[in-house]
SEKEVEX-845212 format. One record per atom (N, C-alpha, C): y, z, x; residue in three letters. Coordinates in pm, whole numbers, padded with zeros to 5 digits, always signed. Atoms other than C-alpha are relative to their C-alpha. Example, Ala and Ser with C-alpha at 12.3 -4.5 7.8 and 13.67 -1.06 7.14 Angstrom:
2
-00119+00000+00089ALA/-00450+00780+01230ALA/+00120+00000+00090ALA/-00119-00006-00082SER/-00106+00714+01367SER/+00109+00073-00077SER/
REM end
This chain:
352
+00088+00118+00011MET/+10457+24476+06204MET/+00070-00120+00067MET/-00061+00119-00060PRO/+10517+24161+06418PRO/+00039-00100-00109PRO/-00056+00092+00100HIS/+10720+23893+06237HIS/-00103-00096-00058HIS/+00092+00101+00051HIS/+10440+23637+06217HIS/-00102+00060-00097HIS/+00092-00064+00094LEU/+10219+23892+06037LEU/+00064+00014-00138LEU/-00070-00001+00129TYR/+10484+23927+05765TYR/-00018-00136-00069TYR/+00009+00135+00058HIS/+10467+23549+05718HIS/-00142-00029-00050HIS/+00139+00016+00045LEU/+10088+23550+05697LEU/-00024+00083-00126LEU/+00018-00089+00116THR/+10101+23845+05453THR/+00062-00059-00126THR/-00069+00055+00117VAL/+10355+23680+05222VAL/-00074-00125-00052VAL/+00080+00118+00038PHE/+10148+23358+05224PHE/-00122+00043-00081PHE/+00125-00043+00066LEU/+09828+23545+05128LEU/+00027+00067-00135LEU/-00034-00065+00128ILE/+09998+23756+04857ILE/+00026-00107-00107ILE/-00032+00107+00097ALA/+10140+23444+04688ALA/-00127-00075-00041ALA/+00126+00072+00026LEU/+09803+23266+04717LEU/-00087+00077-00100LEU/+00088-00083+00083VAL/+09610+23557+04560VAL/+00059+00016-00141VAL/-00064-00017+00132VAL/+09865+23614+04278VAL/-00018-00126-00085VAL/+00013+00126+00074VAL/+09854+23244+04181VAL/-00145-00023-00044VAL/+00141+00020+00034ILE/+09473+23226+04193ILE/-00042+00095-00114ILE/+00036-00099+00101TYR/+09452+23540+03978TYR/+00068-00027-00134TYR/-00076+00012+00125THR/+09724+23458+03721THR/-00015-00135-00070THR/+00006+00134+00063THR/+09669+23084+03662THR/-00098-00007-00118THR/+00089+00004+00117PRO/+09360+23129+03438PRO/+00060+00071-00123PRO/-00063-00072+00111MET/+09558+23381+03228MET/+00108-00086-00066MET/-00104+00089+00052VAL/+09848+23136+03194VAL/-00065-00113-00081VAL/+00071+00109+00070LYS/+09602+22861+03094LYS/-00050+00048-00136LYS/+00053-00056+00125LYS/+09441+23086+02831LYS/+00113+00016-00103LYS/-00114-00020+00089PHE/+09782+23174+02686PHE/+00050-00136-00052PHE/-00049+00133+00038GLY/+09891+22807+02684GLY/-00088-00066-00105GLY/+00093+00059+00098LEU/+09578+22697+02497LEU/+00014+00068-00136LEU/-00016-00074+00125LYS/+09620+22974+02238LYS/+00128-00038-00072LYS/-00131+00028+00060ALA/+09987+22891+02186ALA/+00019-00150-00029ALA/-00010+00145+00023GLY/+09920+22514+02175GLY/+00104-00068+00087GLY/-00102+00057-00090LEU/+10157+22452+02469LEU/-00069-00095+00098LEU/+00079+00095-00080VAL/+09976+22144+02596VAL/+00070-00135+00010VAL/-00050+00135-00023ASP/+10061+21802+02735ASP/-00104-00096-00058ASP/+00096+00090+00066GLN/+09900+21540+02511GLN/-00018-00128+00083GLN/+00021+00127-00072PRO/+09741+21228+02667PRO/+00070-00115-00071PRO/-00061+00120+00060GLY/+09879+20877+02606GLY/+00128-00039+00070GLY/-00123+00052-00062GLY/+10178+20668+02713GLY/-00018-00017+00150GLY/+00009+00009-00146ARG/+10245+20698+03088ARG/-00103+00097+00057ARG/+00090-00106-00047LYS/+10008+20997+03109LYS/-00138-00059+00028LYS/+00131+00055-00032ILE/+09677+20929+03277ILE/-00113+00099-00031ILE/+00107-00094+00034HIS/+09492+21247+03170HIS/-00057-00036-00138HIS/+00075+00045+00119LYS/+09235+21206+02894LYS/-00008+00106-00110LYS/+00008-00106+00101ARG/+09257+21544+02714ARG/+00125+00087+00009ARG/-00119-00087-00004PRO/+09532+21794+02620PRO/-00009+00099+00116PRO/-00002-00089-00117MET/+09637+21998+02927MET/+00117+00097-00011MET/-00107-00101-00005VAL/+09832+22323+02948VAL/+00096-00038+00112VAL/-00099+00044-00101ARG/+10158+22247+03132ARG/+00088+00116+00048ARG/-00079-00118-00036LEU/+10270+22601+03218LEU/-00038+00058+00136LEU/+00042-00052-00130GLY/+10121+22632+03568GLY/+00116+00047+00086GLY/-00118-00042-00076GLY/+10474+22667+03704GLY/+00027+00149-00013GLY/-00019-00144+00021VAL/+10476+23020+03559VAL/-00073+00078+00110VAL/+00075-00073-00103SER/+10202+23133+03800SER/+00053-00032+00141SER/-00058+00035-00131ILE/+10356+22941+04094ILE/+00125+00083+00026ILE/-00122-00078-00014PHE/+10691+23110+04033PHE/-00031+00147+00018PHE/+00036-00142-00008ALA/+10531+23452+03976ALA/-00057+00035+00137ALA/+00060-00025-00131GLY/+10325+23426+04296GLY/+00104+00005+00110GLY/-00105+00004-00104THR/+10626+23331+04507THR/+00089+00123-00009THR/-00093-00112+00018LEU/+10851+23599+04358LEU/-00065+00133+00036LEU/+00069-00126-00030VAL/+10595+23882+04374VAL/-00018+00016+00151VAL/+00021-00005-00146ALA/+10515+23795+04738ALA/+00130+00035+00073ALA/-00128-00025-00067LEU/+10883+23790+04838LEU/+00051+00141-00027LEU/-00045-00135+00031LEU/+10963+24116+04656LEU/-00080+00105+00077LEU/+00084-00095-00074LEU/+10667+24295+04816LEU/+00034+00001+00149LEU/-00027+00007-00144ILE/+10749+24170+05165ILE/+00139+00056+00030ILE/-00134-00059-00015TRP/+11114+24269+05113TRP/-00010+00153+00000TRP/+00021-00145+00005ARG/+10998+24622+05017ARG/-00065+00050+00128ARG/+00067-00039-00125MET/+10783+24627+05332MET/+00091-00014+00122MET/-00095+00014-00111GLY/+11089+24546+05543GLY/-00013-00132+00075GLY/+00024+00127-00068GLY/+10982+24191+05626GLY/+00126-00080+00029GLY/-00125+00074-00022PHE/+11334+24052+05589PHE/+00090+00067+00103PHE/-00082-00072-00098GLY/+11472+24318+05827GLY/+00140+00024-00056GLY/-00140-00018+00040THR/+11848+24373+05822THR/+00072-00132+00023THR/-00066+00131-00011LEU/+12019+24044+05746LEU/+00151+00017+00000LEU/-00146+00002+00014PRO/+12387+23976+05810PRO/+00037-00046-00141PRO/-00036+00034+00139PRO/+12576+23940+05478PRO/-00009-00149-00032PRO/+00001+00144+00028SER/+12611+23561+05510SER/-00143-00051-00019SER/+00141+00042+00010LYS/+12235+23516+05565LYS/-00063+00055-00127LYS/+00053-00060+00123GLU/+12158+23755+05278GLU/+00042-00082-00123GLU/-00049+00084+00111TYR/+12376+23546+05042TYR/-00079-00129-00008TYR/+00077+00125-00002GLU/+12189+23232+05152GLU/-00139+00020-00062GLU/+00135-00029+00052VAL/+11850+23391+05079VAL/+00005+00021-00151VAL/-00015-00021+00144TRP/+11971+23509+04737TRP/+00033-00131-00071TRP/-00035+00130+00058GLY/+12119+23164+04674GLY/-00123-00085-00026GLY/+00124+00079+00016VAL/+11779+23000+04727VAL/-00092+00063-00104VAL/+00096-00064+00092THR/+11576+23261+04535THR/+00051+00001-00145THR/-00053-00002+00137ILE/+11808+23298+04234ILE/+00018-00143-00052ILE/-00008+00141+00039GLY/+11874+22922+04232GLY/-00137-00052-00041GLY/+00138+00039+00034GLY/+11495+22871+04231GLY/-00039+00054-00136GLY/+00027-00059+00132LEU/+11467+23110+03934LEU/+00066-00083-00110LEU/-00074+00076+00101ALA/+11734+22914+03744ALA/-00063-00137-00021ALA/+00064+00133+00013PHE/+11568+22577+03817PHE/-00135+00014-00071PHE/+00127-00024+00069PHE/+11234+22723+03707PHE/+00023+00017-00150PHE/-00028-00024+00143LEU/+11389+22840+03377LEU/+00043-00129-00071LEU/-00040+00129+00059ILE/+11548+22496+03317ILE/-00126-00083-00029ILE/+00124+00076+00017GLY/+11208+22332+03370GLY/-00091+00060-00106GLY/+00084-00066+00100LEU/+11026+22592+03161LEU/+00053-00028-00141LEU/-00060+00031+00131ALA/+11272+22537+02873ALA/-00036-00143-00041ALA/+00038+00138+00031ASP/+11196+22165+02899ASP/-00148-00009-00039ASP/+00144-00002+00033ASP/+10820+22233+02899ASP/-00022+00051-00142ASP/+00019-00064+00131LEU/+10858+22445+02584LEU/+00069-00076-00114LEU/-00082+00054+00110PHE/+11131+22263+02389PHE/+00040-00147+00018PHE/-00035+00139-00031THR/+11171+21914+02551THR/+00153-00022-00009THR/-00146+00013-00005LEU/+11539+21915+02653LEU/+00040-00145+00029LEU/-00050+00134-00038PRO/+11746+21592+02672PRO/+00024-00006+00151PRO/-00014+00016-00145ALA/+11761+21451+03028ALA/+00139+00038+00048ALA/-00138-00028-00042LEU/+12141+21481+03041LEU/+00027+00150+00003LEU/-00018-00147+00004SER/+12133+21852+02942SER/-00062+00062+00125SER/+00067-00053-00119ARG/+11882+21924+03219ARG/+00083-00028+00125ARG/-00076+00039-00119LEU/+12091+21734+03473LEU/+00127+00084+00013LEU/-00124-00079-00005VAL/+12415+21915+03382VAL/-00030+00143+00044VAL/+00036-00137-00038MET/+12244+22257+03408MET/-00039+00007+00148MET/+00040+00003-00141GLN/+12091+22161+03743GLN/+00121-00011+00092GLN/-00121+00017-00081LEU/+12429+22048+03878LEU/+00078+00130+00010LEU/-00073-00128+00001VAL/+12590+22378+03774VAL/-00069+00101+00091VAL/+00075-00097-00082VAL/+12314+22588+03935VAL/+00011-00036+00149VAL/-00011+00043-00141ALA/+12323+22380+04257ALA/+00140+00031+00054ALA/-00137-00034-00041GLY/+12702+22426+04269GLY/+00014+00149+00029GLY/-00004-00145-00022MET/+12656+22804+04238MET/-00076+00038+00127MET/+00076-00026-00124ALA/+12392+22797+04516ALA/+00088-00033+00121ALA/-00093+00037-00109TRP/+12649+22616+04736TRP/+00102+00111+00021TRP/-00099-00108-00007GLN/+12902+22889+04654GLN/-00059+00122+00070GLN/+00066-00117-00061ALA/+12646+23150+04767ALA/-00030-00021+00148ALA/+00020+00025-00144GLY/+12616+22982+05109GLY/-00109-00100+00033GLY/+00101+00105-00025VAL/+12340+22722+05064VAL/+00078-00130+00015VAL/-00096+00109-00022GLN/+12560+22457+05223GLN/-00042-00090+00117GLN/+00017+00097-00109ILE/+12509+22139+05425ILE/+00137-00018+00065ILE/-00130+00006-00069HIS/+12790+22166+05681HIS/+00013-00121+00092HIS/-00002+00105-00102PHE/+12688+21886+05916PHE/-00081-00121-00047PHE/+00073+00122+00028LEU/+12571+21528+05893LEU/-00009-00079+00131LEU/+00014+00085-00118THR/+12434+21298+06162THR/+00036-00143-00040THR/-00045+00137+00031ILE/+12616+20964+06157ILE/-00025-00087+00123ILE/+00028+00087-00115PRO/+12496+20673+06376PRO/+00126-00028+00082PRO/-00105+00028-00100PHE/+12713+20620+06689PHE/+00111+00108+00003PHE/-00100-00107+00000MET/+12918+20933+06598MET/-00062+00136+00028MET/+00068-00126-00022GLY/+12654+21204+06632GLY/+00022+00097-00115GLY/-00012-00106+00100LEU/+12704+21535+06451LEU/+00144+00011-00050LEU/-00134-00004+00058VAL/+12999+21541+06212VAL/+00009+00119-00096VAL/-00021-00112+00092GLN/+13131+21858+06044GLN/+00066-00052-00128GLN/-00046+00051+00129LEU/+13194+21803+05673LEU/+00110+00086-00059LEU/-00097-00074+00079GLN/+13495+21899+05465GLN/-00072+00065-00118GLN/+00067-00077+00106ASP/+13416+22146+05187ASP/-00041-00085-00120ASP/+00033+00077+00122TRP/+13429+21895+04902TRP/-00115-00097+00025TRP/+00114+00088-00034ILE/+13193+21656+05085ILE/-00127+00084+00013ILE/+00114-00091-00013SER/+12965+21950+05172SER/-00055+00037-00137SER/+00042-00035+00137LEU/+12957+22054+04803LEU/-00074-00117-00064LEU/+00060+00119+00062LEU/+12881+21699+04687LEU/-00138-00028+00058LEU/+00128+00032-00064LEU/+12604+21638+04942LEU/-00105+00106-00028LEU/+00095-00108+00025THR/+12445+21980+04893THR/-00055-00007-00142THR/+00043+00007+00140VAL/+12437+21943+04513VAL/-00095-00118-00021VAL/+00088+00119+00012VAL/+12288+21590+04538VAL/-00136+00029+00063VAL/+00124-00032-00071TRP/+12029+21718+04787TRP/-00088+00095-00082TRP/+00077-00100+00074LEU/+11922+22023+04581LEU/-00054-00057-00132LEU/+00041+00056+00130VAL/+11915+21843+04244VAL/-00096-00117+00022VAL/+00084+00117-00029GLY/+11765+21526+04394GLY/-00142+00039+00037GLY/+00135-00040-00042MET/+11473+21710+04558MET/-00078+00063-00115MET/+00069-00059+00116ALA/+11394+21910+04242ALA/-00058-00111-00087ALA/+00047+00110+00085ASN/+11367+21584+04049ASN/-00101-00089+00072ASN/+00096+00081-00077ALA/+11182+21404+04331ALA/-00140+00061-00009ALA/+00132-00064+00011ILE/+10900+21662+04325ILE/-00053-00014-00143ILE/+00042+00017+00139ASN/+10895+21641+03945ASN/-00054-00141-00024ASN/+00041+00140+00022MET/+10865+21261+03961MET/-00133-00034+00066MET/+00129+00032-00062ILE/+10569+21263+04201ILE/-00114+00079-00065ILE/+00103-00081+00066ASP/+10386+21508+03972ASP/-00071-00084-00106ASP/+00063+00092+00094GLY/+10192+21221+03817GLY/-00150-00011+00016GLY/+00145-00001-00021LEU/+09843+21273+03959LEU/-00045+00144+00026LEU/+00051-00135-00022ASP/+09622+21583+03973ASP/+00019+00042+00146ASP/-00012-00058-00134GLY/+09721+21796+04273GLY/+00103-00063+00090GLY/-00090+00073-00092LEU/+09981+21554+04409LEU/+00124+00082+00037LEU/-00123-00073-00030ALA/+10304+21754+04376ALA/-00029+00134+00067ALA/+00034-00130-00059ALA/+10137+22087+04456ALA/-00040-00014+00147ALA/+00045+00021-00139GLY/+09971+21950+04771GLY/+00112-00044+00092GLY/-00113+00047-00081VAL/+10277+21763+04898VAL/+00097+00115+00028VAL/-00091-00115-00016SER/+10493+22074+04838SER/-00060+00103+00095SER/+00066-00098-00086GLY/+10236+22300+05005GLY/+00003-00042+00146GLY/-00002+00051-00139ILE/+10212+22079+05316ILE/+00142+00008+00056ILE/-00140-00005-00046ALA/+10593+22048+05339ALA/+00043+00144+00027ALA/-00039-00141-00017ALA/+10632+22426+05297ALA/-00062+00060+00127ALA/+00065-00049-00123VAL/+10379+22501+05576VAL/+00075-00053+00123VAL/-00073+00059-00113VAL/+10560+22260+05811VAL/+00137+00068+00016VAL/-00131-00065-00006MET/+10898+22413+05718MET/-00011+00143+00055MET/+00020-00136-00052MET/+10763+22764+05783MET/-00015-00001+00152MET/+00025+00007-00145ILE/+10639+22666+06130ILE/+00128-00036+00075ILE/-00121+00045-00069VAL/+10961+22484+06223VAL/+00111+00107-00009VAL/-00099-00108+00014CYS/+11183+22765+06083CYS/-00028+00113+00098CYS/+00035-00105-00096LEU/+10992+23020+06293LEU/+00036-00043+00142LEU/-00032+00052-00133PHE/+11029+22799+06601PHE/+00151+00002+00024PHE/-00146+00005-00013MET/+11405+22770+06533MET/+00064+00137-00026MET/-00047-00137+00015ASN/+11432+23149+06492ASN/+00076+00023-00131ASN/-00054-00023+00135GLN/+11501+23148+06117GLN/-00108+00068-00083GLN/+00115-00066+00065PRO/+11246+23411+06002PRO/+00017+00021-00150PRO/-00020-00024+00144ALA/+11407+23476+05660ALA/-00035-00126-00081ALA/+00034+00126+00068ALA/+11387+23107+05557ALA/-00150-00026+00010ALA/+00143+00021-00019ALA/+11033+23096+05700ALA/-00082+00085-00097ALA/+00070-00084+00097LEU/+10930+23385+05470LEU/-00004-00067-00138LEU/-00003+00070+00130ILE/+11042+23189+05161ILE/-00096-00118+00004ILE/+00091+00116-00014ALA/+10856+22882+05292ALA/-00146+00045-00005ALA/+00138-00050-00002ALA/+10541+23091+05353ALA/-00046+00038-00141ALA/+00035-00038+00137ALA/+10549+23232+04998ALA/-00023-00124-00086ALA/+00015+00123+00078LEU/+10599+22885+04848LEU/-00127-00075+00039LEU/+00122+00067-00047ALA/+10319+22744+05064ALA/-00124+00066-00060ALA/+00114-00073+00057GLY/+10077+23016+04948GLY/-00016-00029-00148GLY/+00004+00025+00145ALA/+10171+22962+04582ALA/-00046-00143-00030ALA/+00036+00141+00023SER/+10142+22581+04604SER/-00148-00025+00026SER/+00139+00026-00039LEU/+09807+22581+04782LEU/-00097+00080-00087LEU/+00082-00077+00094GLY/+09671+22857+04554GLY/-00015-00074-00132GLY/+00003+00074+00127PHE/+09761+22645+04252PHE/-00094-00120+00007PHE/+00090+00115-00016LEU/+09560+22354+04396LEU/-00143+00034-00041LEU/+00135-00043+00042ARG/+09247+22560+04319ARG/-00028-00047-00143ARG/+00016+00038+00140TYR/+09309+22467+03953TYR/+00063-00136-00033TYR/-00077+00120+00030ASN/+09523+22155+03985ASN/-00053-00126+00069ASN/+00054+00117-00068PHE/+09327+21930+04223PHE/-00096-00072-00095PHE/+00081+00082+00091ASN/+09138+21646+04055ASN/-00147+00045-00004ASN/-00062+00010+00132PRO/+08994+21704+03801PRO/+00077+00128-00035PRO/-00088-00115+00023ALA/+09285+21933+03707ALA/-00041+00077-00125ALA/+00023-00085+00116GLN/+09241+22228+03472GLN/+00131+00039-00067GLN/-00132-00041+00051ILE/+09616+22290+03427ILE/+00106-00080+00077ILE/-00113+00067-00066PHE/+09949+22118+03507PHE/+00110+00103+00030PHE/-00109-00092-00033MET/+10251+22283+03671MET/+00119-00016-00094MET/-00113+00023+00088GLY/+10497+22127+03426GLY/+00131-00013+00076GLY/-00131+00015-00063ASP/+10867+22075+03492ASP/+00044+00131+00066ASP/-00039-00129-00057GLY/+10912+22449+03555GLY/-00047+00014+00144GLY/+00055-00011-00135GLY/+10683+22444+03859GLY/+00060-00103+00094GLY/-00050+00108-00086ALA/+10806+22108+03992ALA/+00147+00023+00039ALA/-00141-00026-00031TYR/+11178+22193+03964TYR/+00014+00118+00096TYR/-00006-00119-00086PHE/+11120+22534+04122PHE/-00038-00034+00144PHE/+00046+00032-00136MET/+10925+22396+04418MET/+00096-00097+00069MET/-00091+00097-00061GLY/+11160+22101+04474GLY/+00130+00064+00045GLY/-00126-00067-00036PHE/+11476+22315+04467PHE/-00022+00095+00119PHE/+00024-00099-00106THR/+11320+22585+04688THR/-00023-00069+00135THR/+00020+00076-00125LEU/+11200+22332+04950LEU/+00134-00051+00053LEU/-00131+00051-00041ALA/+11548+22175+04955ALA/+00087+00113+00053ALA/-00079-00115-00043GLY/+11709+22519+04985GLY/-00044+00052+00136GLY/+00052-00044-00131ILE/+11481+22623+05274ILE/+00049-00097+00108ILE/-00047+00101-00097GLY/+11574+22295+05446GLY/+00144+00025+00042GLY/-00142-00023-00030VAL/+11943+22385+05422VAL/+00020+00128+00080VAL/-00031-00129-00065ILE/+11935+22755+05521ILE/-00085+00025+00125ILE/+00088-00027-00113GLY/+11649+22734+05772GLY/+00002-00104+00109GLY/+00010+00107-00099LEU/+11670+22396+05944LEU/+00135-00059+00035LEU/-00130+00062-00028VAL/+12015+22240+05906VAL/+00091+00095+00077VAL/-00083-00098-00069LYS/+12163+22566+06040LYS/-00018-00009+00152LYS/+00022+00014-00144GLY/+12025+22466+06381GLY/+00116-00067+00072GLY/-00121+00065-00052VAL/+12348+22266+06434VAL/-00028-00084+00124VAL/+00021+00103-00100THR/+12194+21999+06654THR/-00033-00127-00078THR/+00026+00128+00068THR/+12151+21631+06574THR/-00141-00003-00057THR/+00140+00001+00044VAL/+11774+21679+06550VAL/-00020+00096-00117VAL/+00020-00101+00105ALA/+11789+21999+06338ALA/+00050-00049-00135ALA/-00060+00049+00125VAL/+12013+21834+06078VAL/-00092-00102-00067VAL/+00089+00104+00056LEU/+11755+21554+06034LEU/-00132+00055-00052LEU/+00136-00049+00025LEU/+11447+21778+06001LEU/-00039+00009-00148LEU/+00046-00009+00139PRO/+11445+21858+05626PRO/-00020-00136-00066PRO/+00012+00134+00060TYR/+11497+21490+05538TYR/-00127-00069+00049TYR/+00123+00059-00055LEU/+11208+21392+05765LEU/-00123+00066-00064LEU/+00114-00072+00057ILE/+10971+21664+05635ILE/-00024-00043-00145ILE/+00011+00036+00142LEU/+11045+21561+05274LEU/+00018-00150-00023LEU/-00025+00144+00008ALA/+11061+21187+05347ALA/-00080-00068-00110ALA/+00085+00069+00099VAL/+10773+21096+05113VAL/+00061+00007-00141VAL/-00064-00001+00133PRO/+10928+21226+04786PRO/+00141-00061+00000PRO/-00136+00058-00007ILE/+11278+21120+04905ILE/-00008-00153-00014ILE/+00010+00146+00003LEU/+11173+20758+04966LEU/-00056-00047-00134LEU/+00058+00038+00129ASP/+10969+20751+04645ASP/+00108-00002-00108ASP/-00101-00006+00106ILE/+11255+20864+04419ILE/+00112-00101+00026ILE/-00109+00093-00033SER/+11512+20651+04606SER/-00039-00143-00038SER/+00041+00137+00027SER/+11310+20329+04578SER/-00012-00025-00149SER/+00017+00016+00146VAL/+11232+20388+04209VAL/+00136-00011-00068VAL/-00134+00003+00063ILE/+11597+20461+04118ILE/+00071-00132+00031ILE/-00063+00128-00037VAL/+11724+20155+04312VAL/-00063-00114-00080VAL/+00071+00104+00075ASP/+11457+19941+04142ASP/+00043+00000-00147ASP/-00042-00009+00141ARG/+11556+20070+03796ARG/+00141-00055-00017ARG/-00138+00047+00010LEU/+11926+20005+03858LEU/+00007-00151+00019LEU/+00002+00144-00026ARG/+11850+19658+03996ARG/-00046-00078-00123ARG/+00050+00065+00121ARG/+11665+19577+03673ARG/+00085+00034-00123ARG/-00091-00032+00110GLY/+11955+19710+03463GLY/-00050+00113-00088GLY/+00055-00112+00077LYS/+11758+20018+03350LYS/+00073+00129+00038LYS/-00054-00132-00031SER/+11873+20382+03335SER/-00083+00061+00113SER/+00078-00064-00106PRO/+11778+20575+03652PRO/-00091+00110-00053PRO/+00084-00106+00060PHE/+11629+20838+03414PHE/-00114-00058-00083PHE/+00103+00061+00085ALA/+11408+20586+03229ALA/-00136+00010+00069ALA/+00133-00016-00058ALA/+11042+20669+03286ALA/-00070-00135+00009ALA/+00079+00123-00014ASP/+10821+20389+03418ASP/-00118+00028+00092ASP/+00118-00017-00085LYS/+10512+20327+03629LYS/+00021-00071+00134LYS/-00031+00070-00124ARG/+10678+20215+03952ARG/+00001+00094+00122ARG/+00012-00091-00114HIS/+10619+20523+04169HIS/-00116-00044+00089HIS/+00104+00038-00096LEU/+10398+20492+04477LEU/-00139+00027-00059LEU/+00135-00031+00051HIS/+10105+20668+04305HIS/-00040-00093-00114HIS/+00032+00096+00107HIS/+10132+20435+04003HIS/-00044-00135+00059HIS/+00033+00131-00062ARG/+10126+20126+04229ARG/-00140+00004+00062ARG/+00134-00012-00060LEU/+09818+20257+04412LEU/-00108+00005-00107LEU/+00094+00000+00113LEU/+09647+20326+04078LEU/-00024-00142-00050LEU/+00010+00139+00048GLN/+09726+19968+03971GLN/-00082-00086+00097GLN/+00080+00074-00099ALA/+09561+19850+04295ALA/-00149+00035-00011ALA/+00141-00033+00026GLY/+09240+20008+04163GLY/-00054+00114+00083GLY/+00047-00111-00083LEU/+09226+20311+04394LEU/-00029+00123-00085LEU/+00029-00122+00076PRO/+09064+20634+04270PRO/+00107+00107+00026PRO/-00104-00103-00010GLN/+09294+20933+04207GLN/-00010+00081+00128GLN/+00014-00089-00116ARG/+09150+21151+04482ARG/+00042-00068+00130ARG/-00036+00072-00123LEU/+09192+20884+04750LEU/+00152-00019+00008LEU/-00146+00017+00002ILE/+09553+20819+04644ILE/+00067+00131+00042ILE/-00058-00131-00031VAL/+09632+21191+04659VAL/-00020+00034+00147VAL/+00026-00029-00142LEU/+09467+21231+05001LEU/+00085-00088+00091LEU/-00085+00090-00078PHE/+09658+20927+05130PHE/+00144+00052+00004PHE/-00139-00049+00003ILE/+09994+21072+05015ILE/+00011+00135+00072ILE/+00003-00122-00081TYR/+09897+21412+05161TYR/+00011-00034+00149TYR/+00001+00035-00144SER/+09827+21243+05495SER/+00135-00056+00045SER/-00135+00048-00031LEU/+10164+21065+05481LEU/+00096+00117+00018LEU/-00087-00119-00006THR/+10338+21400+05414THR/-00026+00079+00128THR/+00036-00072-00123LEU/+10148+21566+05699LEU/+00051-00076+00123LEU/-00044+00083-00113TRP/+10236+21275+05930TRP/+00150+00016+00025TRP/-00144-00015-00022VAL/+10613+21294+05870VAL/+00033+00143+00041VAL/-00021-00139-00041GLY/+10590+21674+05897GLY/-00032+00020+00147GLY/+00037-00012-00143SER/+10414+21642+06234SER/+00105-00066+00089SER/-00109+00063-00077LEU/+10689+21405+06352LEU/+00119+00095+00011LEU/-00108-00099-00003ALA/+10944+21673+06257ALA/-00030+00108+00104ALA/+00038-00101-00100MET/+10749+21926+06467MET/+00014-00056+00142MET/-00007+00062-00134ALA/+10735+21681+06757ALA/+00146-00013+00047ALA/-00138+00024-00047ILE/+11107+21591+06765ILE/+00082+00129+00009ILE/-00070-00128-00018SER/+11207+21958+06731SER/-00041+00068+00132SER/+00045-00047-00132ASN/+11037+22001+07073ASN/-00084+00127-00005ASN/+00094-00112+00007MET/+10785+22256+06952MET/-00110-00019+00102MET/+00116+00013-00089PRO/+10505+22334+07197PRO/-00114-00069-00076PRO/+00112+00077+00059SER/+10217+22093+07125SER/+00043-00087-00118SER/-00049+00079+00113GLY/+10438+21914+06868GLY/-00050-00143+00003GLY/+00045+00140-00011TRP/+10348+21570+07000TRP/-00152-00011-00018TRP/+00146-00002+00022GLY/+09979+21668+06999GLY/-00032-00002-00149GLY/+00019+00000+00146TYR/+10004+21748+06625TYR/+00033-00138-00058TYR/-00043+00132+00052ALA/+10186+21417+06568ALA/-00108-00105+00026ALA/+00106+00096-00033ILE/+09911+21220+06745ILE/-00121+00022-00092ILE/+00114-00032+00088ALA/+09638+21401+06546ALA/+00028-00046-00143ALA/-00036+00040+00137ALA/+09825+21339+06217ALA/+00003-00152-00013ALA/-00003+00147+00001THR/+09871+20972+06310THR/-00142-00056-00010THR/+00141+00043+00006ILE/+09496+20933+06368ILE/-00056+00022-00141ILE/+00048-00031+00135LEU/+09422+21106+06034LEU/+00057-00101-00102LEU/-00063+00096+00091LEU/+09673+20881+05853LEU/-00064-00139+00016LEU/+00065+00129-00026GLY/+09514+20576+06019GLY/-00137-00010-00066GLY/+00135+00000+00059ILE/+09163+20673+05904ILE/+00009-00013-00152ILE/-00011+00003+00147ILE/+09272+20736+05543ILE/+00060-00133-00046ILE/-00059+00130+00035SER/+09488+20419+05538SER/-00105-00110+00003SER/+00109+00098-00011TRP/+09187+20218+05652TRP/-00092+00010-00121TRP/+00084-00022+00118GLN/+08982+20373+05368GLN/+00069-00057-00126GLN/-00079+00053+00113VAL/+09262+20283+05120VAL/-00009-00153-00001VAL/+00001+00147-00012TRP/+09274+19922+05247TRP/-00138-00056-00037TRP/+00137+00045+00024LYS/+08895+19890+05236LYS/-00033+00009-00151LYS/+00028-00020+00143THR/+08876+20029+04878THR/+00077-00101-00084THR/-00083+00096+00076ALA/+09164+19808+04754ALA/-00057-00141+00010ALA/+00057+00134-00020ARG/+08996+19498+04901ARG/-00123-00024-00087ARG/+00123+00013+00079ARG/+08679+19571+04704ARG/+00028-00020-00149ARG/-00032+00013+00141GLN/+08867+19563+04373GLN/+00009-00146-00039GLN/-00009+00139+00043PRO/+08840+19241+04170PRO/+00146-00043-00014PRO/-00136+00052+00008GLN/+09156+19028+04193GLN/+00034-00037-00144GLN/-00043+00030+00138VAL/+09350+19010+03866VAL/+00081-00131-00001VAL/
REM end
């Protein structure tokens, strides 16, 4: 089977598994009373099952195991095999940390310590950022201790960034799905088919979950789903894109995931500036600010999708993919149209 057919197959398997299993997970969650109650920072109006991450994880894992049995991964050199296992087993561990939080509400510090340990183990398995692009110096090879520190911050930071943007129906699932599709395309272009398979499975699972999670949502992914998707996206970025060892390749994962990166960075800086804990929950994320401007949920989500697609198209363009600049121009036009709609809707709101 040609390589690209493996990627299409793994995408479709994950999509179908998630669409099939999510209603079962929802039914179980309702029976067991495992629901997210409305109130506080929450904007939903009725109790919602928060175990959707179970079906996202199951869809991704089943798809990858089946494609592995079909020979889709081919014969990997040992170092590449360790990297793939590092991302998949690390994703499992992050999913379990999030699931434990969904079920038992763990203290923030406990979650963080467990995440740091798992990310350190993933680094040991070969999920390592070896290079950094520094202005006026170009590509710089990192010493092991700096590589460990940066990789752990990247993996843990992205898991929490996706969790933090999971504040509106369909937002985290859609942003993750778009980022995963872009990563799959760029990984294939950069001849990293193994990383592209993981991205394809995650894309199928994320977009399949949107069937039940887009506004009005029927189920939430919970911390389990958000941590799993954030860690896996970050891991794919390291083993599939940064390995390109060019100034542009090293920048690609940060560009593709720029929306959640900038969101979490600005919120944490703002909290520290106000003397608050960086872990203190508040309503200062981009989606909260747009809600406060009076925009409807669906428009906010579509606007953030278009932003994610736009930065992803820029990544495709600067990686010199065929037609990359064409995609970037199309995404820019789409972003312009939706931004104009956002501006027009915000202007119609009564001034407070």
